[in-house]
PyMOL Python script that loads the backbone (N, CA, C, O; Angstrom):
from pymol import cmd

cmd.read_pdbstr("""\
ATOM      1  N   MET A   1     -14.072  12.224   1.935  1.00  0.00           N
ATOM      2  CA  MET A   1     -13.075  13.134   1.382  1.00  0.00           C
ATOM      3  C   MET A   1     -13.178  13.111  -0.143  1.00  0.00           C
ATOM      4  O   MET A   1     -13.283  12.045  -0.751  1.00  0.00           O
ATOM      5  N   SER A   2     -13.147  14.277  -0.742  1.00  0.00           N
ATOM      6  CA  SER A   2     -13.297  14.375  -2.197  1.00  0.00           C
ATOM      7  C   SER A   2     -12.040  13.904  -2.926  1.00  0.00           C
ATOM      8  O   SER A   2     -10.965  13.785  -2.339  1.00  0.00           O
ATOM      9  N   THR A   3     -12.206  13.646  -4.203  1.00  0.00           N
ATOM     10  CA  THR A   3     -11.063  13.279  -5.037  1.00  0.00           C
ATOM     11  C   THR A   3      -9.985  14.352  -4.949  1.00  0.00           C
ATOM     12  O   THR A   3      -8.802  14.040  -4.815  1.00  0.00           O
ATOM     13  N   LEU A   4     -10.393  15.612  -5.025  1.00  0.00           N
ATOM     14  CA  LEU A   4      -9.443  16.721  -4.965  1.00  0.00           C
ATOM     15  C   LEU A   4      -8.671  16.709  -3.653  1.00  0.00           C
ATOM     16  O   LEU A   4      -7.447  16.842  -3.657  1.00  0.00           O
ATOM     17  N   ASP A   5      -9.365  16.552  -2.537  1.00  0.00           N
ATOM     18  CA  ASP A   5      -8.698  16.549  -1.233  1.00  0.00           C
ATOM     19  C   ASP A   5      -7.707  15.393  -1.120  1.00  0.00           C
ATOM     20  O   ASP A   5      -6.619  15.548  -0.564  1.00  0.00           O
ATOM     21  N   ARG A   6      -8.087  14.247  -1.646  1.00  0.00           N
ATOM     22  CA  ARG A   6      -7.203  13.078  -1.587  1.00  0.00           C
ATOM     23  C   ARG A   6      -5.968  13.283  -2.461  1.00  0.00           C
ATOM     24  O   ARG A   6      -4.866  12.896  -2.073  1.00  0.00           O
ATOM     25  N   ILE A   7      -6.140  13.888  -3.633  1.00  0.00           N
ATOM     26  CA  ILE A   7      -5.009  14.182  -4.510  1.00  0.00           C
ATOM     27  C   ILE A   7      -4.076  15.182  -3.837  1.00  0.00           C
ATOM     28  O   ILE A   7      -2.858  15.007  -3.855  1.00  0.00           O
ATOM     29  N   LYS A   8      -4.640  16.223  -3.249  1.00  0.00           N
ATOM     30  CA  LYS A   8      -3.819  17.217  -2.553  1.00  0.00           C
ATOM     31  C   LYS A   8      -3.018  16.565  -1.431  1.00  0.00           C
ATOM     32  O   LYS A   8      -1.839  16.866  -1.247  1.00  0.00           O
ATOM     33  N   SER A   9      -3.657  15.676  -0.687  1.00  0.00           N
ATOM     34  CA  SER A   9      -2.993  14.991   0.417  1.00  0.00           C
ATOM     35  C   SER A   9      -1.804  14.167  -0.074  1.00  0.00           C
ATOM     36  O   SER A   9      -0.735  14.188   0.536  1.00  0.00           O
ATOM     37  N   VAL A  10      -1.995  13.448  -1.170  1.00  0.00           N
ATOM     38  CA  VAL A  10      -0.908  12.648  -1.753  1.00  0.00           C
ATOM     39  C   VAL A  10       0.231  13.566  -2.189  1.00  0.00           C
ATOM     40  O   VAL A  10       1.398  13.250  -1.954  1.00  0.00           O
ATOM     41  N   CYS A  11      -0.084  14.686  -2.813  1.00  0.00           N
ATOM     42  CA  CYS A  11       0.949  15.627  -3.277  1.00  0.00           C
ATOM     43  C   CYS A  11       1.747  16.184  -2.108  1.00  0.00           C
ATOM     44  O   CYS A  11       2.975  16.250  -2.166  1.00  0.00           O
ATOM     45  N   VAL A  12       1.058  16.581  -1.056  1.00  0.00           N
ATOM     46  CA  VAL A  12       1.730  17.133   0.120  1.00  0.00           C
ATOM     47  C   VAL A  12       2.693  16.105   0.706  1.00  0.00           C
ATOM     48  O   VAL A  12       3.835  16.425   1.036  1.00  0.00           O
ATOM     49  N   GLU A  13       2.223  14.880   0.831  1.00  0.00           N
ATOM     50  CA  GLU A  13       3.041  13.825   1.429  1.00  0.00           C
ATOM     51  C   GLU A  13       4.226  13.442   0.540  1.00  0.00           C
ATOM     52  O   GLU A  13       5.356  13.339   1.019  1.00  0.00           O
ATOM     53  N   LEU A  14       3.972  13.234  -0.731  1.00  0.00           N
ATOM     54  CA  LEU A  14       5.011  12.730  -1.628  1.00  0.00           C
ATOM     55  C   LEU A  14       5.998  13.807  -2.061  1.00  0.00           C
ATOM     56  O   LEU A  14       7.201  13.557  -2.138  1.00  0.00           O
ATOM     57  N   LEU A  15       5.491  15.004  -2.343  1.00  0.00           N
ATOM     58  CA  LEU A  15       6.344  16.070  -2.860  1.00  0.00           C
ATOM     59  C   LEU A  15       6.878  16.987  -1.764  1.00  0.00           C
ATOM     60  O   LEU A  15       7.672  17.889  -2.032  1.00  0.00           O
ATOM     61  N   LYS A  16       6.435  16.751  -0.525  1.00  0.00           N
ATOM     62  CA  LYS A  16       6.899  17.546   0.622  1.00  0.00           C
ATOM     63  C   LYS A  16       6.678  19.043   0.407  1.00  0.00           C
ATOM     64  O   LYS A  16       7.574  19.857   0.631  1.00  0.00           O
ATOM     65  N   VAL A  17       5.461  19.387  -0.035  1.00  0.00           N
ATOM     66  CA  VAL A  17       5.099  20.792  -0.215  1.00  0.00           C
ATOM     67  C   VAL A  17       4.011  21.153   0.792  1.00  0.00           C
ATOM     68  O   VAL A  17       3.296  20.283   1.289  1.00  0.00           O
ATOM     69  N   GLU A  18       3.895  22.445   1.085  1.00  0.00           N
ATOM     70  CA  GLU A  18       2.852  22.901   1.984  1.00  0.00           C
ATOM     71  C   GLU A  18       1.489  22.745   1.303  1.00  0.00           C
ATOM     72  O   GLU A  18       1.356  22.941   0.095  1.00  0.00           O
ATOM     73  N   ALA A  19       0.493  22.392   2.098  1.00  0.00           N
ATOM     74  CA  ALA A  19      -0.848  22.159   1.554  1.00  0.00           C
ATOM     75  C   ALA A  19      -1.362  23.373   0.787  1.00  0.00           C
ATOM     76  O   ALA A  19      -2.053  23.219  -0.220  1.00  0.00           O
ATOM     77  N   GLY A  20      -1.039  24.560   1.244  1.00  0.00           N
ATOM     78  CA  GLY A  20      -1.499  25.781   0.591  1.00  0.00           C
ATOM     79  C   GLY A  20      -0.953  25.974  -0.807  1.00  0.00           C
ATOM     80  O   GLY A  20      -1.527  26.721  -1.599  1.00  0.00           O
ATOM     81  N   ARG A  21       0.149  25.309  -1.121  1.00  0.00           N
ATOM     82  CA  ARG A  21       0.736  25.416  -2.462  1.00  0.00           C
ATOM     83  C   ARG A  21       0.003  24.560  -3.478  1.00  0.00           C
ATOM     84  O   ARG A  21       0.131  24.789  -4.681  1.00  0.00           O
ATOM     85  N   VAL A  22      -0.761  23.579  -3.020  1.00  0.00           N
ATOM     86  CA  VAL A  22      -1.431  22.644  -3.927  1.00  0.00           C
ATOM     87  C   VAL A  22      -2.825  23.179  -4.244  1.00  0.00           C
ATOM     88  O   VAL A  22      -3.761  23.023  -3.460  1.00  0.00           O
ATOM     89  N   GLN A  23      -2.940  23.809  -5.402  1.00  0.00           N
ATOM     90  CA  GLN A  23      -4.197  24.389  -5.866  1.00  0.00           C
ATOM     91  C   GLN A  23      -4.698  23.616  -7.086  1.00  0.00           C
ATOM     92  O   GLN A  23      -3.958  22.821  -7.666  1.00  0.00           O
ATOM     93  N   ASP A  24      -5.943  23.845  -7.471  1.00  0.00           N
ATOM     94  CA  ASP A  24      -6.501  23.175  -8.652  1.00  0.00           C
ATOM     95  C   ASP A  24      -5.615  23.386  -9.884  1.00  0.00           C
ATOM     96  O   ASP A  24      -5.402  22.469 -10.678  1.00  0.00           O
ATOM     97  N   SER A  25      -5.109  24.604 -10.022  1.00  0.00           N
ATOM     98  CA  SER A  25      -4.337  24.952 -11.222  1.00  0.00           C
ATOM     99  C   SER A  25      -2.859  24.602 -11.095  1.00  0.00           C
ATOM    100  O   SER A  25      -2.100  24.808 -12.042  1.00  0.00           O
ATOM    101  N   SER A  26      -2.432  24.076  -9.944  1.00  0.00           N
ATOM    102  CA  SER A  26      -1.019  23.753  -9.747  1.00  0.00           C
ATOM    103  C   SER A  26      -0.561  22.692 -10.737  1.00  0.00           C
ATOM    104  O   SER A  26      -1.217  21.667 -10.926  1.00  0.00           O
ATOM    105  N   ARG A  27       0.578  22.960 -11.364  1.00  0.00           N
ATOM    106  CA  ARG A  27       1.190  21.991 -12.266  1.00  0.00           C
ATOM    107  C   ARG A  27       2.175  21.162 -11.446  1.00  0.00           C
ATOM    108  O   ARG A  27       2.950  21.706 -10.658  1.00  0.00           O
ATOM    109  N   PHE A  28       2.142  19.853 -11.634  1.00  0.00           N
ATOM    110  CA  PHE A  28       2.966  18.967 -10.820  1.00  0.00           C
ATOM    111  C   PHE A  28       4.459  19.286 -10.951  1.00  0.00           C
ATOM    112  O   PHE A  28       5.171  19.309  -9.948  1.00  0.00           O
ATOM    113  N   VAL A  29       4.933  19.528 -12.158  1.00  0.00           N
ATOM    114  CA  VAL A  29       6.360  19.760 -12.378  1.00  0.00           C
ATOM    115  C   VAL A  29       6.722  21.221 -12.108  1.00  0.00           C
ATOM    116  O   VAL A  29       7.569  21.506 -11.262  1.00  0.00           O
ATOM    117  N   GLU A  30       6.090  22.131 -12.815  1.00  0.00           N
ATOM    118  CA  GLU A  30       6.473  23.535 -12.748  1.00  0.00           C
ATOM    119  C   GLU A  30       6.164  24.189 -11.402  1.00  0.00           C
ATOM    120  O   GLU A  30       6.973  24.969 -10.898  1.00  0.00           O
ATOM    121  N   ASP A  31       5.004  23.883 -10.812  1.00  0.00           N
ATOM    122  CA  ASP A  31       4.589  24.559  -9.584  1.00  0.00           C
ATOM    123  C   ASP A  31       4.924  23.784  -8.314  1.00  0.00           C
ATOM    124  O   ASP A  31       5.229  24.380  -7.281  1.00  0.00           O
ATOM    125  N   LEU A  32       4.868  22.464  -8.391  1.00  0.00           N
ATOM    126  CA  LEU A  32       5.069  21.648  -7.196  1.00  0.00           C
ATOM    127  C   LEU A  32       6.435  20.961  -7.164  1.00  0.00           C
ATOM    128  O   LEU A  32       6.781  20.295  -6.188  1.00  0.00           O
ATOM    129  N   GLY A  33       7.202  21.129  -8.233  1.00  0.00           N
ATOM    130  CA  GLY A  33       8.577  20.670  -8.237  1.00  0.00           C
ATOM    131  C   GLY A  33       8.798  19.182  -8.439  1.00  0.00           C
ATOM    132  O   GLY A  33       9.866  18.670  -8.103  1.00  0.00           O
ATOM    133  N   ALA A  34       7.817  18.479  -8.979  1.00  0.00           N
ATOM    134  CA  ALA A  34       7.978  17.040  -9.203  1.00  0.00           C
ATOM    135  C   ALA A  34       8.993  16.794 -10.314  1.00  0.00           C
ATOM    136  O   ALA A  34       8.913  17.392 -11.387  1.00  0.00           O
ATOM    137  N   ASP A  35       9.953  15.903 -10.043  1.00  0.00           N
ATOM    138  CA  ASP A  35      10.868  15.502 -11.103  1.00  0.00           C
ATOM    139  C   ASP A  35      10.289  14.261 -11.779  1.00  0.00           C
ATOM    140  O   ASP A  35       9.208  13.800 -11.412  1.00  0.00           O
ATOM    141  N   SER A  36      11.000  13.726 -12.753  1.00  0.00           N
ATOM    142  CA  SER A  36      10.437  12.605 -13.519  1.00  0.00           C
ATOM    143  C   SER A  36      10.182  11.386 -12.633  1.00  0.00           C
ATOM    144  O   SER A  36       9.180  10.692 -12.810  1.00  0.00           O
ATOM    145  N   MET A  37      11.069  11.122 -11.692  1.00  0.00           N
ATOM    146  CA  MET A  37      10.877   9.976 -10.800  1.00  0.00           C
ATOM    147  C   MET A  37       9.672  10.200  -9.890  1.00  0.00           C
ATOM    148  O   MET A  37       8.881   9.286  -9.661  1.00  0.00           O
ATOM    149  N   GLN A  38       9.539  11.413  -9.376  1.00  0.00           N
ATOM    150  CA  GLN A  38       8.396  11.720  -8.509  1.00  0.00           C
ATOM    151  C   GLN A  38       7.086  11.663  -9.288  1.00  0.00           C
ATOM    152  O   GLN A  38       6.046  11.321  -8.724  1.00  0.00           O
ATOM    153  N   SER A  39       7.124  11.990 -10.563  1.00  0.00           N
ATOM    154  CA  SER A  39       5.913  11.904 -11.383  1.00  0.00           C
ATOM    155  C   SER A  39       5.432  10.455 -11.453  1.00  0.00           C
ATOM    156  O   SER A  39       4.237  10.182 -11.347  1.00  0.00           O
ATOM    157  N   ILE A  40       6.369   9.540 -11.630  1.00  0.00           N
ATOM    158  CA  ILE A  40       6.026   8.112 -11.659  1.00  0.00           C
ATOM    159  C   ILE A  40       5.530   7.669 -10.282  1.00  0.00           C
ATOM    160  O   ILE A  40       4.578   6.896 -10.178  1.00  0.00           O
ATOM    161  N   GLU A  41       6.180   8.162  -9.231  1.00  0.00           N
ATOM    162  CA  GLU A  41       5.752   7.835  -7.869  1.00  0.00           C
ATOM    163  C   GLU A  41       4.355   8.377  -7.578  1.00  0.00           C
ATOM    164  O   GLU A  41       3.574   7.743  -6.869  1.00  0.00           O
ATOM    165  N   LEU A  42       4.042   9.555  -8.128  1.00  0.00           N
ATOM    166  CA  LEU A  42       2.695  10.117  -7.954  1.00  0.00           C
ATOM    167  C   LEU A  42       1.646   9.210  -8.576  1.00  0.00           C
ATOM    168  O   LEU A  42       0.604   8.957  -7.972  1.00  0.00           O
ATOM    169  N   VAL A  43       1.915   8.722  -9.776  1.00  0.00           N
ATOM    170  CA  VAL A  43       0.972   7.812 -10.441  1.00  0.00           C
ATOM    171  C   VAL A  43       0.722   6.599  -9.546  1.00  0.00           C
ATOM    172  O   VAL A  43      -0.423   6.205  -9.327  1.00  0.00           O
ATOM    173  N   ALA A  44       1.803   6.013  -9.035  1.00  0.00           N
ATOM    174  CA  ALA A  44       1.677   4.838  -8.163  1.00  0.00           C
ATOM    175  C   ALA A  44       0.913   5.185  -6.883  1.00  0.00           C
ATOM    176  O   ALA A  44       0.086   4.401  -6.417  1.00  0.00           O
ATOM    177  N   ALA A  45       1.192   6.351  -6.324  1.00  0.00           N
ATOM    178  CA  ALA A  45       0.518   6.761  -5.090  1.00  0.00           C
ATOM    179  C   ALA A  45      -0.971   7.003  -5.326  1.00  0.00           C
ATOM    180  O   ALA A  45      -1.800   6.662  -4.482  1.00  0.00           O
ATOM    181  N   PHE A  46      -1.308   7.589  -6.466  1.00  0.00           N
ATOM    182  CA  PHE A  46      -2.726   7.798  -6.795  1.00  0.00           C
ATOM    183  C   PHE A  46      -3.427   6.457  -7.000  1.00  0.00           C
ATOM    184  O   PHE A  46      -4.563   6.275  -6.563  1.00  0.00           O
ATOM    185  N   GLU A  47      -2.753   5.523  -7.662  1.00  0.00           N
ATOM    186  CA  GLU A  47      -3.338   4.188  -7.858  1.00  0.00           C
ATOM    187  C   GLU A  47      -3.626   3.535  -6.508  1.00  0.00           C
ATOM    188  O   GLU A  47      -4.681   2.930  -6.312  1.00  0.00           O
ATOM    189  N   GLU A  48      -2.685   3.663  -5.590  1.00  0.00           N
ATOM    190  CA  GLU A  48      -2.868   3.067  -4.264  1.00  0.00           C
ATOM    191  C   GLU A  48      -3.962   3.783  -3.482  1.00  0.00           C
ATOM    192  O   GLU A  48      -4.807   3.138  -2.861  1.00  0.00           O
ATOM    193  N   GLU A  49      -3.947   5.109  -3.511  1.00  0.00           N
ATOM    194  CA  GLU A  49      -4.934   5.903  -2.764  1.00  0.00           C
ATOM    195  C   GLU A  49      -6.353   5.585  -3.214  1.00  0.00           C
ATOM    196  O   GLU A  49      -7.259   5.467  -2.390  1.00  0.00           O
ATOM    197  N   PHE A  50      -6.545   5.447  -4.528  1.00  0.00           N
ATOM    198  CA  PHE A  50      -7.889   5.257  -5.075  1.00  0.00           C
ATOM    199  C   PHE A  50      -8.197   3.803  -5.423  1.00  0.00           C
ATOM    200  O   PHE A  50      -9.295   3.499  -5.888  1.00  0.00           O
ATOM    201  N   ASP A  51      -7.247   2.911  -5.205  1.00  0.00           N
ATOM    202  CA  ASP A  51      -7.405   1.489  -5.511  1.00  0.00           C
ATOM    203  C   ASP A  51      -7.841   1.293  -6.967  1.00  0.00           C
ATOM    204  O   ASP A  51      -8.831   0.623  -7.262  1.00  0.00           O
ATOM    205  N   ILE A  52      -7.062   1.905  -7.860  1.00  0.00           N
ATOM    206  CA  ILE A  52      -7.340   1.838  -9.299  1.00  0.00           C
ATOM    207  C   ILE A  52      -6.043   1.504 -10.035  1.00  0.00           C
ATOM    208  O   ILE A  52      -4.955   1.546  -9.461  1.00  0.00           O
ATOM    209  N   GLU A  53      -6.186   1.174 -11.312  1.00  0.00           N
ATOM    210  CA  GLU A  53      -5.032   1.033 -12.192  1.00  0.00           C
ATOM    211  C   GLU A  53      -5.193   2.033 -13.321  1.00  0.00           C
ATOM    212  O   GLU A  53      -6.252   2.127 -13.943  1.00  0.00           O
ATOM    213  N   MET A  54      -4.111   2.790 -13.580  1.00  0.00           N
ATOM    214  CA  MET A  54      -4.149   3.806 -14.622  1.00  0.00           C
ATOM    215  C   MET A  54      -3.140   3.459 -15.704  1.00  0.00           C
ATOM    216  O   MET A  54      -2.096   2.870 -15.423  1.00  0.00           O
ATOM    217  N   ASP A  55      -3.448   3.820 -16.925  1.00  0.00           N
ATOM    218  CA  ASP A  55      -2.485   3.706 -18.004  1.00  0.00           C
ATOM    219  C   ASP A  55      -1.363   4.698 -17.696  1.00  0.00           C
ATOM    220  O   ASP A  55      -1.596   5.906 -17.658  1.00  0.00           O
ATOM    221  N   GLU A  56      -0.147   4.190 -17.477  1.00  0.00           N
ATOM    222  CA  GLU A  56       0.943   5.052 -17.012  1.00  0.00           C
ATOM    223  C   GLU A  56       1.254   6.175 -17.981  1.00  0.00           C
ATOM    224  O   GLU A  56       1.456   7.314 -17.560  1.00  0.00           O
ATOM    225  N   ASP A  57       1.296   5.874 -19.279  1.00  0.00           N
ATOM    226  CA  ASP A  57       1.601   6.923 -20.257  1.00  0.00           C
ATOM    227  C   ASP A  57       0.544   8.017 -20.235  1.00  0.00           C
ATOM    228  O   ASP A  57       0.875   9.203 -20.264  1.00  0.00           O
ATOM    229  N   ALA A  58      -0.724   7.628 -20.183  1.00  0.00           N
ATOM    230  CA  ALA A  58      -1.806   8.615 -20.125  1.00  0.00           C
ATOM    231  C   ALA A  58      -1.733   9.402 -18.829  1.00  0.00           C
ATOM    232  O   ALA A  58      -1.902  10.621 -18.826  1.00  0.00           O
ATOM    233  N   ALA A  59      -1.478   8.701 -17.721  1.00  0.00           N
ATOM    234  CA  ALA A  59      -1.414   9.365 -16.419  1.00  0.00           C
ATOM    235  C   ALA A  59      -0.261  10.364 -16.364  1.00  0.00           C
ATOM    236  O   ALA A  59      -0.400  11.439 -15.782  1.00  0.00           O
ATOM    237  N   LEU A  60       0.861  10.019 -16.959  1.00  0.00           N
ATOM    238  CA  LEU A  60       2.003  10.931 -16.957  1.00  0.00           C
ATOM    239  C   LEU A  60       1.755  12.161 -17.828  1.00  0.00           C
ATOM    240  O   LEU A  60       2.472  13.156 -17.717  1.00  0.00           O
ATOM    241  N   GLY A  61       0.753  12.096 -18.685  1.00  0.00           N
ATOM    242  CA  GLY A  61       0.380  13.247 -19.497  1.00  0.00           C
ATOM    243  C   GLY A  61      -0.479  14.253 -18.747  1.00  0.00           C
ATOM    244  O   GLY A  61      -0.726  15.353 -19.242  1.00  0.00           O
ATOM    245  N   VAL A  62      -0.930  13.886 -17.569  1.00  0.00           N
ATOM    246  CA  VAL A  62      -1.742  14.785 -16.739  1.00  0.00           C
ATOM    247  C   VAL A  62      -0.800  15.795 -16.096  1.00  0.00           C
ATOM    248  O   VAL A  62       0.155  15.420 -15.416  1.00  0.00           O
ATOM    249  N   LYS A  63      -1.076  17.077 -16.316  1.00  0.00           N
ATOM    250  CA  LYS A  63      -0.126  18.113 -15.897  1.00  0.00           C
ATOM    251  C   LYS A  63      -0.541  18.901 -14.657  1.00  0.00           C
ATOM    252  O   LYS A  63       0.319  19.418 -13.945  1.00  0.00           O
ATOM    253  N   THR A  64      -1.853  19.002 -14.385  1.00  0.00           N
ATOM    254  CA  THR A  64      -2.301  19.820 -13.256  1.00  0.00           C
ATOM    255  C   THR A  64      -3.142  19.011 -12.277  1.00  0.00           C
ATOM    256  O   THR A  64      -3.625  17.923 -12.591  1.00  0.00           O
ATOM    257  N   VAL A  65      -3.301  19.568 -11.095  1.00  0.00           N
ATOM    258  CA  VAL A  65      -4.123  18.915 -10.070  1.00  0.00           C
ATOM    259  C   VAL A  65      -5.551  18.742 -10.578  1.00  0.00           C
ATOM    260  O   VAL A  65      -6.134  17.670 -10.418  1.00  0.00           O
ATOM    261  N   ALA A  66      -6.120  19.773 -11.184  1.00  0.00           N
ATOM    262  CA  ALA A  66      -7.496  19.687 -11.695  1.00  0.00           C
ATOM    263  C   ALA A  66      -7.612  18.607 -12.769  1.00  0.00           C
ATOM    264  O   ALA A  66      -8.602  17.877 -12.813  1.00  0.00           O
ATOM    265  N   ASP A  67      -6.602  18.506 -13.636  1.00  0.00           N
ATOM    266  CA  ASP A  67      -6.613  17.462 -14.664  1.00  0.00           C
ATOM    267  C   ASP A  67      -6.556  16.076 -14.026  1.00  0.00           C
ATOM    268  O   ASP A  67      -7.177  15.134 -14.517  1.00  0.00           O
ATOM    269  N   ALA A  68      -5.808  15.958 -12.929  1.00  0.00           N
ATOM    270  CA  ALA A  68      -5.716  14.676 -12.225  1.00  0.00           C
ATOM    271  C   ALA A  68      -7.068  14.281 -11.645  1.00  0.00           C
ATOM    272  O   ALA A  68      -7.443  13.109 -11.684  1.00  0.00           O
ATOM    273  N   VAL A  69      -7.800  15.254 -11.106  1.00  0.00           N
ATOM    274  CA  VAL A  69      -9.139  14.972 -10.569  1.00  0.00           C
ATOM    275  C   VAL A  69     -10.026  14.411 -11.679  1.00  0.00           C
ATOM    276  O   VAL A  69     -10.682  13.386 -11.497  1.00  0.00           O
ATOM    277  N   THR A  70     -10.043  15.080 -12.821  1.00  0.00           N
ATOM    278  CA  THR A  70     -10.854  14.643 -13.962  1.00  0.00           C
ATOM    279  C   THR A  70     -10.432  13.251 -14.424  1.00  0.00           C
ATOM    280  O   THR A  70     -11.274  12.383 -14.652  1.00  0.00           O
ATOM    281  N   PHE A  71      -9.124  13.046 -14.561  1.00  0.00           N
ATOM    282  CA  PHE A  71      -8.588  11.774 -15.039  1.00  0.00           C
ATOM    283  C   PHE A  71      -8.953  10.635 -14.089  1.00  0.00           C
ATOM    284  O   PHE A  71      -9.440   9.591 -14.522  1.00  0.00           O
ATOM    285  N   ILE A  72      -8.715  10.841 -12.797  1.00  0.00           N
ATOM    286  CA  ILE A  72      -8.978   9.786 -11.809  1.00  0.00           C
ATOM    287  C   ILE A  72     -10.469   9.516 -11.689  1.00  0.00           C
ATOM    288  O   ILE A  72     -10.879   8.358 -11.603  1.00  0.00           O
ATOM    289  N   ASP A  73     -11.282  10.555 -11.682  1.00  0.00           N
ATOM    290  CA  ASP A  73     -12.737  10.341 -11.627  1.00  0.00           C
ATOM    291  C   ASP A  73     -13.211   9.530 -12.830  1.00  0.00           C
ATOM    292  O   ASP A  73     -14.099   8.687 -12.701  1.00  0.00           O
ATOM    293  N   ARG A  74     -12.624   9.781 -13.996  1.00  0.00           N
ATOM    294  CA  ARG A  74     -12.993   9.033 -15.209  1.00  0.00           C
ATOM    295  C   ARG A  74     -12.586   7.560 -15.077  1.00  0.00           C
ATOM    296  O   ARG A  74     -13.356   6.670 -15.438  1.00  0.00           O
ATOM    297  N   VAL A  75     -11.381   7.303 -14.562  1.00  0.00           N
ATOM    298  CA  VAL A  75     -10.909   5.933 -14.378  1.00  0.00           C
ATOM    299  C   VAL A  75     -11.835   5.200 -13.391  1.00  0.00           C
ATOM    300  O   VAL A  75     -12.192   4.042 -13.608  1.00  0.00           O
ATOM    301  N   ILE A  76     -12.213   5.881 -12.319  1.00  0.00           N
ATOM    302  CA  ILE A  76     -13.116   5.264 -11.318  1.00  0.00           C
ATOM    303  C   ILE A  76     -14.474   4.962 -11.947  1.00  0.00           C
ATOM    304  O   ILE A  76     -15.037   3.890 -11.725  1.00  0.00           O
ATOM    305  N   ALA A  77     -15.001   5.902 -12.730  1.00  0.00           N
ATOM    306  CA  ALA A  77     -16.313   5.737 -13.362  1.00  0.00           C
ATOM    307  C   ALA A  77     -16.315   4.573 -14.341  1.00  0.00           C
ATOM    308  O   ALA A  77     -17.298   3.841 -14.455  1.00  0.00           O
ATOM    309  N   GLU A  78     -15.187   4.410 -15.053  1.00  0.00           N
ATOM    310  CA  GLU A  78     -15.085   3.324 -16.035  1.00  0.00           C
ATOM    311  C   GLU A  78     -14.899   1.980 -15.351  1.00  0.00           C
ATOM    312  O   GLU A  78     -15.146   0.924 -15.933  1.00  0.00           O
ATOM    313  N   GLY A  79     -14.447   2.048 -14.068  1.00  0.00           N
ATOM    314  CA  GLY A  79     -14.294   0.908 -13.183  1.00  0.00           C
ATOM    315  C   GLY A  79     -13.913  -0.343 -13.827  1.00  0.00           C
ATOM    316  O   GLY A  79     -13.761  -1.362 -13.154  1.00  0.00           O
TER     317      GLY A  79
END
""", "prot")
cmd.dss("prot")
cmd.show_as("cartoon", "prot")
cmd.util.cbc("prot")
cmd.orient("prot")
């Protein structure tokens, strides 16, 4: 499963949105309805899904699904 598919899966589960609503350009807050607490929960869920640790402040600056793919792939690459 690709990074994108895994991110979409986490969003669907955590934010309780339909899979079709989660697109590359979807913004976590504006389009998917994440509040500040859910944004923090998303960071934790992504860390668990990918078995990585992310800088929370940097991760919270990620605004779209596509940006999350880039950010997480970079964290994995830096390993």
